[in-house]
N, C-alpha and C positions, 0 to 999 in steps of 0.2 A: 503495499501499499503506499508507505514510505517512496518506493524508487517509483511510479505511477505519479504521485503528488509531483516528485522532484522535475521528472519530464516534463510534464503538461505544465510546469511553473516556468521552466526551458524556452521549450514550445511557443508560450505566453509570449515570452519577454522576450523572444528575439520577434517573434512576428510584431509587435508593438514598435519594437526598435526598428525595422525594415519599415514599415509602416511610416513612423518619425520623420526617418532619414530621406524616406521620396517626398515626402510633403513640406519637408524644411531645403530640397533642393528645387522643390518647385517653387517656392515662397522664395526665394533668392532671386530668381529669372523671369519671375510674373512683374508685369508693370502695373501692379494692382495695390500697392503701396498707400497710395492718396489717392481719392478721388473729389472733381472738383465739377460742380454742378452750376450752371450759368443761370442764374434767375432770368435775365434779360434775352436768352436764347438757349431755349429750353431741346432744341435740337444738337447740341453740340454741347460732350460730355469730354472735360479732363483725368486722364489717369498718371499716374506719378510711379515707378521701382528705383530699382537701383541702379540698372544702367541706362532706361529711358522713357521721357514721356512720348504719350501718344493724348491723338485725340482723332473722338468718335463722332463722325457727321452720320447724320440721315443719307444724307444723299451720296457724298464720298464715299463712306464708311471709315474703315479706323486708318492712321496711318502713324506712327511712329521714329520719332529723333532718338538715336543715341544722343548720350552726354559728350560734350564736346572735351573736356580736359577732366580730370578726377580730382585736381588742388582745386577747382575752381566750383564745386558739389559744396554744399554743408556741413559741416561736423560729421552731422550723426547720419548721412547717406556714407561719409566717405570711410567712417570705422564701421559702419552697417556693412561696410560690404564686405572687410576682413572678417569680420567676424562672422558672419555667415559662410564664407568661405573656410575659417576654420573649424565652424558647426559641419559641414558637410564631409570633412577629412577626417573628423573625427568619428564621426558618426561610421564613417565605411570602415578607416580601423576596428573600430568596436564591435562593428558586425561578423567580420575577418577574424577577428581574437575570439569570438562568442562563439562562430559557427567551429573553431575549434577546437572550443572544451566544452561541446554536448555532450551529455552522456552516449546519445542514440549514434552517433561516428563511430565507427568501429576501431576508427585512429587509433592509436594509445590507450587501450583499453586497460593496459595494464599498469600504466603511468594516470593516475587517479587524482593522487596532488597535482602532478601537471597540467592537468586538465582542470583541475577547483582553481590554481592562480589562474586562467588563461580566463575561466568567467568570472572572476572578480575583477580584472583589469580591464574584460571586456566591457564589464556595467560599469566599472569610473570612465570607460573613454565614452561613452553612449550618454551617461547620465553627463559626463563635461560637453558633451555637445548639444544637448536639451538644454543646458543653462546659456551657453555661447548663440544660441537660437532663441532663444526669450532676451536676454538681454538689448539686441537691437529693435526687435521686434517693438519691445515695450518701450524703449528710448522714441521710437519715433512716432508712436503714440502718445506719449508724455508730450512732443514737441509740437503735434498737432493739436491737441487740445488746448495747450498753452495760449498755439497763433491762433483759433478759434475763437477764444473769447479775451483775444486783448483788443482792451475799451480803447486804445490809440490809433489803432486801426479802423478806419469811418468804415460805416457800414455795408456800404454800396459797393466795397471792394470783397470780393466773392472768394469763401475760404475750405479750404482744405480741408476734408471729412477722413476718414477710415473708408480706407480701401480693401477687398477680400483678401490679401493676399496679409495682411494683418491678423487676421481672424486664425488664419489656414497655418499662420507660423506657431500662433500661442498653441493651437493644438498639434504640431507637429513637435514642440519644445515639451508640451508635458507626455506624450508620445515618447519620445525619447527620457525621459525621467523617469515612466513606469517602467518601460521596457528595462531600461537599466536598473533596477533598482529592484526588479522579479532577478534578472540575474543574479545580480550581486545575494539576494538574498536565497535562491536555488545553490548557487556553490557555499554557500555559511552553511549548509542545511547536514546534516546526516546522510553520506550518500549509501545505500542499499549496495547490494550486491547485484551488478549486469549478468542476465543469464542469459546467457548464447546458445544457442543450438543444439555445440556440442555439449553444453553441462547437462540441457534438457535429454539428453539421448541416454548421457550418462548416470542422471538420475531414475531415468522410465528402466532402463537395462537394471538398475539396483534394486530397484521393486519386483520387476518381476523374478529375480532370483531370488528374494526376501519369499515371496510368494510361491515359489515352486517347491522351494524347502521346508 
């Protein structure tokens, strides 16, 4: 029973981590971190991401333009680029290391201590990936709220609002955090004996011998 629970925890943790990593990669490249709706022209919507700005017009469609200079970006976008890249890299390493430490993987079955250390390291990497994904998303959201309620800006000036990528990034970060914690807990739990097909045949043969005797 303990082995089944441990294996299930590893599977759920790895699945959540994989989902969070894919969503964090999408969050990094989607141009929907901020949305701008113009009251004077409802047929035109603006969106902004870490890499480009897009305008959506009903007649023309979507047109996007990459940012010309990295140094010309606001501080929150520059640091968010770095942190999201770091999050994607750490998440990939965490998935790779955690996959090598799974109990269901036949490689290294006699080195359970090593596999446990790999699971712990993978869980830490995934947990760190989740934190580095939540920081830029929350920072951009905080700046957006500050600018939205800034009384020094005239009311006639349009305000940026939350884009879909922010919510996607929050979900990705939480999935990575939860997945990393589950993998870490699975590694710290008491490992059971892994029943291989050869062991099953040996046990079955022993039982049959006892019954015949």
